[in-house]
All heavy atoms as an XYZ file, in Angstrom:
629
protein
N     -61.753     26.320   -127.624
C     -60.873     25.555   -126.703
C     -60.901     26.184   -125.304
O     -60.977     27.415   -125.217
C     -59.394     25.602   -127.229
C     -58.371     24.964   -126.390
S     -56.616     25.057   -126.951
C     -56.732     24.072   -128.304
N     -60.914     25.418   -124.325
C     -60.924     25.935   -122.993
C     -59.576     26.699   -122.620
O     -58.542     26.502   -123.181
C     -61.033     24.724   -121.950
C     -62.278     24.029   -121.918
C     -62.201     22.857   -120.920
N     -61.671     23.076   -119.687
C     -62.384     23.130   -118.557
N     -63.662     22.965   -118.569
N     -61.812     23.560   -117.311
N     -59.861     27.766   -121.786
C     -58.815     28.636   -121.503
C     -57.586     27.878   -120.783
O     -56.463     28.135   -121.177
C     -59.230     29.749   -120.474
C     -58.278     30.742   -119.930
C     -57.532     31.493   -121.098
C     -58.874     31.739   -119.002
N     -57.927     27.007   -119.783
C     -56.744     26.211   -119.093
C     -55.995     25.508   -120.183
O     -54.790     25.466   -120.160
C     -57.214     25.674   -117.996
C     -58.374     24.594   -118.261
O     -58.853     24.610   -119.313
O     -58.583     23.702   -117.373
N     -56.655     24.827   -121.071
C     -56.056     24.017   -122.133
C     -55.240     24.863   -123.051
O     -54.143     24.429   -123.528
C     -56.996     23.100   -122.915
C     -56.345     22.152   -123.789
C     -57.368     21.244   -124.455
C     -56.574     20.227   -125.332
N     -57.522     19.306   -126.030
N     -55.806     25.985   -123.443
C     -54.935     26.857   -124.380
C     -53.691     27.302   -123.664
O     -52.663     27.208   -124.353
C     -55.841     28.060   -124.819
C     -55.063     29.102   -125.707
C     -54.878     28.821   -126.931
C     -54.357     30.133   -125.020
C     -54.163     29.674   -127.841
C     -53.619     31.061   -125.851
C     -53.488     30.795   -127.281
N     -53.723     27.708   -122.423
C     -52.543     28.160   -121.844
C     -51.559     27.158   -121.694
O     -50.283     27.335   -121.771
C     -52.841     28.609   -120.422
C     -53.761     30.001   -120.272
C     -54.171     30.276   -118.872
C     -52.946     31.110   -120.909
N     -51.926     25.837   -121.550
C     -51.066     24.666   -121.414
C     -50.457     24.357   -122.864
O     -49.139     24.259   -123.032
C     -51.735     23.503   -120.825
C     -50.748     22.439   -120.491
C     -50.905     21.284   -121.423
C     -50.068     20.140   -120.977
N     -49.256     19.562   -122.120
N     -51.299     24.145   -123.971
C     -50.762     23.697   -125.162
C     -49.931     24.775   -125.849
O     -49.034     24.501   -126.653
C     -51.824     23.177   -126.112
C     -52.591     21.976   -125.574
C     -52.863     24.361   -126.549
N     -50.264     26.080   -125.593
C     -49.432     27.226   -126.154
C     -48.189     27.373   -125.426
O     -47.325     28.236   -125.779
C     -50.261     28.442   -126.183
O     -50.488     28.912   -124.840
N     -47.989     26.712   -124.226
C     -46.886     26.670   -123.390
C     -46.612     28.059   -122.699
O     -45.460     28.451   -122.400
C     -45.518     26.309   -124.147
C     -45.493     24.827   -124.583
C     -44.386     24.467   -125.304
N     -44.077     23.026   -125.428
C     -44.738     22.197   -126.219
N     -45.588     22.544   -127.087
N     -44.405     20.836   -126.271
N     -47.706     28.767   -122.548
C     -47.638     29.928   -121.665
C     -47.463     29.625   -120.227
O     -46.712     30.226   -119.436
C     -48.846     30.878   -121.929
C     -48.948     31.380   -123.423
C     -48.852     32.052   -120.959
C     -50.200     32.148   -123.770
N     -48.178     28.595   -119.870
C     -48.083     28.028   -118.530
C     -47.919     26.534   -118.694
O     -48.404     25.848   -119.568
C     -49.411     28.129   -117.668
C     -49.709     29.768   -117.463
C     -49.294     27.512   -116.312
C     -50.924     30.020   -116.640
N     -46.918     25.989   -117.921
C     -46.340     24.632   -118.179
C     -47.373     23.606   -117.874
O     -47.422     22.561   -118.599
C     -45.065     24.435   -117.373
C     -43.867     25.175   -117.874
C     -42.620     24.586   -117.384
C     -41.534     25.469   -117.661
N     -40.979     25.106   -118.940
N     -48.094     23.659   -116.850
C     -49.080     22.636   -116.489
C     -50.570     23.089   -116.430
O     -50.708     24.198   -116.151
C     -48.732     21.995   -115.139
C     -47.421     21.338   -115.078
C     -47.164     20.664   -113.750
N     -45.822     19.995   -113.793
C     -44.801     20.627   -113.247
N     -44.936     21.776   -112.720
N     -43.523     20.120   -113.291
N     -51.506     22.221   -116.918
C     -52.892     22.588   -116.935
C     -53.388     22.811   -115.598
O     -54.183     23.718   -115.418
C     -53.666     21.442   -117.678
C     -55.085     21.900   -118.086
C     -55.662     20.970   -118.926
N     -57.099     21.284   -119.216
C     -57.861     20.641   -120.013
N     -57.392     19.712   -120.597
N     -59.137     20.883   -120.091
N     -52.910     21.995   -114.570
C     -53.503     22.285   -113.227
C     -52.969     23.713   -112.681
O     -53.847     24.332   -112.130
C     -52.839     21.171   -112.245
O     -51.453     21.065   -112.329
C     -53.516     19.824   -112.529
N     -51.829     24.163   -112.991
C     -51.432     25.370   -112.663
C     -52.223     26.572   -113.366
O     -52.583     27.450   -112.690
C     -49.871     25.583   -112.957
C     -49.411     27.010   -112.618
C     -48.945     24.638   -112.139
N     -52.521     26.301   -114.663
C     -53.311     27.222   -115.345
C     -54.784     27.300   -114.755
O     -55.406     28.306   -114.586
C     -53.426     26.776   -116.820
N     -55.298     26.045   -114.311
C     -56.539     26.093   -113.678
C     -56.624     26.690   -112.306
O     -57.538     27.538   -111.980
C     -56.933     24.525   -113.464
C     -58.411     24.334   -113.517
O     -59.205     25.142   -113.063
N     -58.734     23.230   -114.080
N     -55.524     26.666   -111.583
C     -55.413     27.289   -110.265
C     -55.295     28.805   -110.427
O     -55.836     29.604   -109.685
C     -54.307     26.787   -109.410
C     -54.391     25.368   -109.031
C     -53.166     24.792   -108.471
O     -52.078     25.397   -108.444
O     -53.119     23.587   -108.092
N     -54.613     29.305   -111.478
C     -54.495     30.640   -111.672
C     -55.772     31.267   -112.035
O     -56.193     32.377   -111.681
C     -53.461     30.910   -112.867
N     -56.635     30.564   -112.862
C     -57.961     30.953   -113.212
C     -58.844     31.038   -112.078
O     -59.577     32.085   -111.894
C     -58.454     30.009   -114.307
S     -57.687     30.179   -115.925
N     -58.860     30.104   -111.272
C     -59.617     29.981   -110.024
C     -59.268     31.101   -109.082
O     -60.253     31.678   -108.359
C     -59.440     28.677   -109.248
C     -60.102     27.493   -110.083
O     -60.922     27.803   -111.025
O     -59.834     26.298   -109.805
N     -58.006     31.619   -109.101
C     -57.589     32.629   -108.178
C     -57.919     33.999   -108.629
O     -57.614     34.877   -108.067
C     -56.067     32.499   -107.855
N     -58.406     34.008   -109.920
C     -58.884     35.375   -110.459
C     -57.661     36.176   -111.032
O     -57.665     37.310   -111.283
N     -56.479     35.383   -111.427
C     -55.365     36.086   -112.004
C     -55.322     36.055   -113.470
O     -54.340     36.604   -114.054
C     -54.121     35.365   -111.460
C     -53.912     35.516   -109.939
C     -52.664     35.016   -109.420
N     -52.577     33.668   -109.884
C     -52.036     32.683   -109.098
N     -51.463     33.017   -107.904
N     -51.957     31.470   -109.471
N     -56.312     35.487   -114.163
C     -56.425     35.473   -115.612
C     -57.547     36.179   -116.072
O     -58.723     35.969   -115.654
C     -56.415     33.957   -116.164
C     -56.362     34.026   -117.678
C     -55.246     33.281   -115.502
N     -57.410     37.109   -117.056
C     -58.461     37.863   -117.595
C     -58.492     37.638   -119.216
O     -57.514     37.590   -119.804
C     -58.340     39.391   -117.320
C     -58.290     39.721   -115.827
S     -57.855     41.380   -115.424
C     -59.180     42.264   -116.195
N     -59.789     37.605   -119.705
C     -59.893     37.558   -121.080
C     -60.768     38.723   -121.498
O     -61.800     38.853   -121.167
C     -60.505     36.115   -121.542
C     -60.857     36.107   -123.013
C     -59.751     35.003   -121.127
N     -60.147     39.474   -122.431
C     -60.724     40.687   -123.016
C     -61.225     41.611   -121.789
O     -62.318     42.158   -121.949
C     -62.013     40.355   -123.914
C     -61.531     39.569   -125.057
O     -60.504     39.726   -125.607
N     -62.394     38.701   -125.541
N     -60.397     41.720   -120.776
C     -60.700     42.643   -119.649
C     -61.657     42.089   -118.588
O     -61.854     42.840   -117.670
N     -62.061     40.939   -118.747
C     -62.885     40.371   -117.658
C     -62.304     39.173   -116.956
O     -61.581     38.236   -117.635
C     -64.276     39.772   -118.334
C     -65.062     40.961   -118.989
C     -66.203     40.403   -119.606
C     -66.914     41.458   -120.393
N     -68.068     40.999   -121.242
N     -62.404     39.044   -115.742
C     -61.897     37.823   -115.062
C     -62.515     36.586   -115.585
O     -63.693     36.527   -115.751
C     -62.079     37.994   -113.572
C     -61.657     36.649   -112.751
C     -61.357     39.160   -112.910
N     -61.696     35.594   -115.947
C     -62.160     34.368   -116.657
C     -61.862     33.100   -115.754
O     -60.933     33.026   -115.071
C     -61.457     34.290   -117.806
N     -62.890     32.242   -115.834
C     -62.746     30.926   -115.329
C     -61.987     29.917   -116.306
O     -61.943     30.381   -117.460
C     -64.118     30.264   -115.026
C     -64.865     31.070   -114.005
C     -66.114     30.337   -113.564
C     -66.813     31.013   -112.499
N     -68.044     30.381   -112.110
N     -61.510     28.870   -115.781
C     -60.797     27.945   -116.711
C     -61.608     27.379   -117.840
O     -61.030     27.005   -118.953
C     -60.313     26.762   -115.783
N     -62.914     27.419   -117.695
C     -63.772     26.776   -118.687
C     -64.168     27.836   -119.813
O     -64.888     27.382   -120.713
C     -64.984     26.221   -118.077
O     -65.810     27.325   -117.395
N     -63.679     29.023   -119.773
C     -64.048     30.063   -120.765
C     -63.566     29.535   -122.163
O     -62.362     29.058   -122.312
C     -63.561     31.393   -120.375
C     -63.486     32.345   -121.600
C     -64.257     31.956   -119.208
N     -64.354     29.704   -123.147
C     -64.001     29.386   -124.490
C     -63.166     30.361   -125.186
O     -63.479     31.525   -125.227
C     -65.203     29.099   -125.414
C     -64.965     28.234   -126.553
O     -64.053     27.349   -126.395
O     -65.707     28.321   -127.398
N     -61.877     30.138   -125.483
C     -60.929     31.018   -126.133
C     -61.163     31.040   -127.617
O     -61.280     30.000   -128.283
C     -59.580     30.647   -125.758
C     -58.515     31.532   -126.455
C     -59.263     30.734   -124.348
N     -61.223     32.230   -128.194
C     -61.257     32.417   -129.624
C     -60.104     33.270   -130.303
O     -59.445     33.875   -129.507
C     -62.671     33.077   -129.995
C     -63.919     32.265   -129.560
C     -65.193     32.975   -129.816
C     -65.429     34.208   -128.826
N     -65.389     33.850   -127.359
N     -60.000     33.139   -131.548
C     -58.939     33.876   -132.172
C     -59.237     35.440   -131.954
O     -60.443     35.767   -132.001
C     -58.918     33.512   -133.655
C     -58.393     32.103   -133.771
C     -57.889     34.446   -134.506
C     -58.435     31.611   -135.178
N     -58.268     36.223   -131.768
C     -58.179     37.581   -131.540
C     -58.501     37.968   -130.064
O     -58.576     39.216   -129.593
C     -58.989     38.427   -132.391
O     -60.350     38.381   -132.150
N     -58.804     36.927   -129.255
C     -59.078     37.296   -127.729
C     -57.664     37.709   -127.126
O     -56.623     37.243   -127.486
C     -59.600     36.021   -126.980
C     -60.956     35.786   -127.104
O     -61.635     36.579   -127.826
O     -61.375     34.694   -126.764
N     -57.800     38.645   -126.223
C     -56.654     39.138   -125.431
C     -56.635     38.568   -123.974
O     -57.663     38.680   -123.374
C     -56.612     40.555   -125.371
C     -55.435     41.136   -124.515
C     -56.475     41.293   -126.736
N     -55.555     37.768   -123.600
C     -55.494     37.054   -122.390
C     -54.418     37.900   -121.534
O     -53.266     38.065   -122.006
C     -55.029     35.711   -122.570
C     -56.113     34.998   -123.377
C     -54.938     34.968   -121.209
C     -55.750     33.489   -123.837
N     -54.769     38.147   -120.275
C     -53.839     38.917   -119.486
C     -53.651     37.968   -118.166
O     -54.626     37.581   -117.565
C     -54.403     40.200   -119.041
C     -53.557     41.018   -118.187
C     -54.050     42.430   -117.959
O     -54.938     42.872   -118.602
O     -53.577     43.003   -116.971
N     -52.428     37.587   -117.938
C     -52.025     36.841   -116.761
C     -51.226     37.532   -115.759
O     -50.226     38.098   -116.120
C     -51.311     35.538   -117.207
C     -52.220     34.838   -118.337
C     -51.108     34.581   -116.105
C     -51.267     33.958   -119.086
N     -51.622     37.542   -114.377
C     -50.872     38.267   -113.381
C     -50.168     37.184   -112.569
O     -50.824     36.321   -111.906
C     -51.786     39.203   -112.555
C     -52.320     40.333   -113.325
C     -53.183     41.223   -112.474
N     -53.860     40.569   -111.425
C     -55.171     40.338   -111.552
N     -55.847     40.712   -112.657
N     -55.892     39.695   -110.717
N     -48.907     37.159   -112.452
C     -48.143     36.382   -111.486
C     -47.327     37.287   -110.652
O     -46.310     37.823   -111.043
C     -47.248     35.409   -112.226
C     -48.002     34.168   -112.663
C     -48.030     33.861   -114.030
C     -48.586     33.253   -111.746
C     -48.776     32.692   -114.327
C     -49.223     32.132   -112.158
C     -49.205     31.807   -113.516
N     -47.700     37.508   -109.381
C     -46.956     38.414   -108.549
C     -47.054     39.836   -109.105
O     -48.107     40.338   -109.344
N     -45.769     40.402   -109.339
C     -45.753     41.730   -109.870
C     -45.760     41.841   -111.416
O     -45.753     42.797   -112.092
C     -44.750     42.576   -109.290
O     -43.384     41.854   -109.645
N     -45.538     40.629   -111.986
C     -45.442     40.488   -113.512
C     -46.829     40.233   -114.060
O     -47.656     39.560   -113.579
C     -44.549     39.213   -113.903
C     -43.133     39.360   -113.424
O     -42.691     40.429   -113.165
N     -42.504     38.232   -113.256
N     -47.027     40.949   -115.181
C     -48.323     40.756   -116.058
C     -47.869     40.463   -117.443
O     -47.051     41.151   -118.089
C     -49.135     42.108   -115.948
O     -49.346     42.450   -114.708
C     -50.410     41.957   -116.756
N     -48.487     39.464   -117.908
C     -48.294     38.929   -119.310
C     -49.486     39.076   -120.036
O     -50.596     38.749   -119.516
C     -47.825     37.441   -119.336
O     -46.652     37.278   -118.472
C     -47.510     37.062   -120.751
N     -49.394     39.735   -121.219
C     -50.698     39.994   -121.971
C     -50.343     39.587   -123.465
O     -49.391     39.825   -124.062
C     -50.841     41.545   -121.988
C     -52.324     41.796   -122.355
C     -52.422     43.390   -122.068
C     -53.839     43.939   -122.093
N     -54.075     45.303   -121.938
N     -51.219     38.604   -123.907
C     -51.080     38.052   -125.268
C     -52.428     38.084   -125.977
O     -53.406     38.079   -125.362
C     -50.555     36.573   -125.061
C     -49.075     36.461   -124.440
C     -51.565     35.698   -124.379
N     -52.271     37.996   -127.330
C     -53.301     37.932   -128.350
C     -53.330     36.573   -128.939
O     -52.393     36.196   -129.370
C     -53.378     38.990   -129.282
C     -54.534     38.955   -130.247
C     -54.621     40.149   -131.353
N     -54.982     41.335   -130.513
C     -54.276     42.528   -130.338
N     -53.030     42.459   -130.844
N     -54.652     43.508   -129.709
N     -54.438     35.897   -128.965
C     -54.657     34.582   -129.554
C     -54.605     34.763   -131.036
O     -55.419     35.490   -131.579
C     -55.929     33.905   -129.127
C     -56.069     32.553   -129.758
C     -55.941     33.748   -127.581
N     -53.633     34.087   -131.769
C     -53.597     34.087   -133.223
C     -54.078     32.840   -133.874
O     -54.594     32.970   -135.007
C     -52.115     34.287   -133.663
C     -51.456     35.625   -133.193
C     -49.951     35.677   -133.650
C     -52.134     36.920   -133.755
N     -54.031     31.703   -133.082
C     -54.289     30.486   -133.738
C     -54.686     29.440   -132.667
O     -54.271     29.654   -131.523
C     -53.031     29.969   -134.490
C     -53.330     28.690   -135.318
O     -54.386     28.233   -135.455
N     -52.200     28.064   -135.744
N     -55.629     28.561   -132.976
C     -55.928     27.526   -132.083
C     -55.616     26.145   -132.624
O     -56.121     25.820   -133.665
C     -57.487     27.703   -131.631
C     -57.593     29.001   -130.939
C     -57.850     26.529   -130.855
C     -59.050     29.268   -130.511
N     -54.798     25.464   -131.832
C     -54.265     24.131   -132.417
C     -54.363     23.157   -131.172
O     -53.801     23.397   -130.130
C     -52.951     24.216   -132.973
C     -52.409     23.043   -133.619
O     -53.071     21.997   -133.489
N     -51.299     23.189   -134.322
N     -55.150     22.067   -131.405
C     -55.222     21.131   -130.299
C     -54.026     20.454   -129.873
O     -53.838     20.247   -128.675
C     -56.327     20.110   -130.731
C     -57.745     20.547   -130.854
C     -58.429     20.837   -129.591
O     -58.160     20.256   -128.549
O     -59.236     21.785   -129.491
N     -53.277     20.034   -130.809
C     -51.902     19.383   -130.514
C     -50.774     19.948   -131.185
O     -50.163     19.368   -132.078
C     -52.159     17.854   -130.852
C     -53.207     17.140   -130.161
O     -53.267     17.250   -128.852
N     -54.095     16.645   -130.818
N     -50.326     21.097   -130.812
C     -49.133     21.765   -131.455
C     -47.806     21.137   -131.140
O     -47.575     20.663   -129.934
C     -49.224     23.107   -131.097
C     -49.762     23.142   -129.691
C     -50.812     21.954   -129.727
N     -46.889     21.148   -131.981
C     -45.552     20.664   -131.681
C     -44.798     21.897   -130.910
O     -45.438     23.071   -130.962
C     -44.752     20.391   -132.954
C     -45.279     19.125   -133.563
C     -44.246     18.569   -134.613
N     -43.722     19.515   -135.537
C     -44.267     19.599   -136.707
N     -45.386     18.997   -137.117
N     -43.732     20.563   -137.500
N     -43.776     21.724   -130.444
C     -43.042     22.741   -129.648
C     -42.863     23.998   -130.508
O     -43.051     25.146   -129.974
C     -41.707     22.220   -129.157
C     -41.021     23.258   -128.262
C     -39.698     22.473   -127.632
C     -39.115     23.470   -126.609
N     -37.881     22.797   -126.079
N     -42.482     23.865   -131.794
C     -42.172     25.033   -132.616
C     -43.519     25.735   -132.926
O     -43.579     26.968   -133.112
C     -41.474     24.514   -133.929
C     -40.280     23.692   -133.732
C     -40.576     22.136   -133.546
O     -41.472     21.706   -134.153
O     -39.934     21.672   -132.699
N     -44.538     25.045   -133.130
C     -45.849     25.568   -133.487
C     -46.484     26.349   -132.303
O     -47.300     27.201   -132.417
C     -46.809     24.579   -133.996
C     -46.351     23.842   -135.193
C     -47.172     22.624   -135.575
O     -47.792     22.197   -134.658
O     -47.110     22.111   -136.746
N     -46.208     25.964   -131.102
C     -46.816     26.647   -129.866
C     -46.494     28.136   -129.777
O     -47.529     28.796   -129.511
C     -46.250     25.944   -128.605
N     -45.395     28.613   -130.133
C     -45.229     29.934   -130.033
C     -45.837     30.797   -131.169
O     -46.049     31.934   -130.985
C     -43.585     30.197   -130.178
N     -46.331     30.150   -132.144
C     -47.035     30.717   -133.131
C     -48.542     30.980   -132.837
O     -49.297     31.507   -133.645
C     -46.978     30.067   -134.493
C     -45.560     29.830   -135.011
C     -45.567     28.976   -136.285
C     -44.771     31.193   -135.229
N     -49.038     30.471   -131.745
C     -50.453     30.430   -131.297
C     -50.807     31.793   -130.766
O     -51.916     32.196   -130.520
C     -50.753     29.295   -130.341
C     -50.703     27.907   -130.964
S     -50.990     26.732   -129.858
C     -52.714     26.872   -129.376
N     -49.849     32.573   -130.397
C     -50.107     33.867   -129.682
C     -48.970     34.908   -129.920
O     -47.941     34.463   -130.464
C     -50.265     33.665   -128.170
C     -48.991     33.204   -127.532
C     -48.055     34.098   -126.994
C     -48.654     31.840   -127.363
C     -46.810     33.725   -126.442
C     -47.445     31.398   -126.883
C     -46.557     32.373   -126.346
O     -45.436     31.921   -125.720
N     -49.330     36.192   -129.752
C     -48.301     37.266   -129.850
C     -48.443     38.066   -128.558
O     -49.506     38.258   -128.038
C     -48.571     38.008   -131.097
C     -49.783     38.907   -131.054
C     -49.972     39.756   -132.336
O     -49.115     39.823   -133.145
O     -51.046     40.456   -132.391
N     -47.294     38.652   -128.233
C     -47.252     39.590   -126.988
C     -48.022     40.906   -127.307
O     -47.886     41.406   -128.424
C     -45.868     39.841   -126.550
O     -45.362     38.632   -126.088
N     -48.708     41.431   -126.434
C     -49.293     42.734   -126.460
C     -48.933     43.609   -125.458
O     -48.843     43.135   -124.249
C     -50.910     42.477   -126.400
C     -51.667     43.873   -126.540
C     -51.459     41.613   -127.591
N     -48.661     44.834   -125.666
C     -48.254     45.879   -124.697
C     -49.441     46.873   -124.403
O     -50.263     47.210   -125.094
C     -46.979     46.521   -125.065
C     -45.814     45.505   -125.025
C     -45.579     44.976   -123.525
O     -45.767     45.704   -122.661
O     -45.317     43.878   -123.545
């Protein structure tokens, strides 16, 4: 699944266009490397998102094309 789509369907970022802009600005990293929106996300990848002074780091647990709201939170876990 594309990175921007994963961020949207997992509800980490509310809109796909915002996820796309964050990737284009170089604020999203996958496994320690700056990633474009088209990067293919796989299970166990670590995604790091920087918004201002906040940094969110998550590990992909599941990939689901059309999750319900309850299932979206089960697609990733927070990593410290």
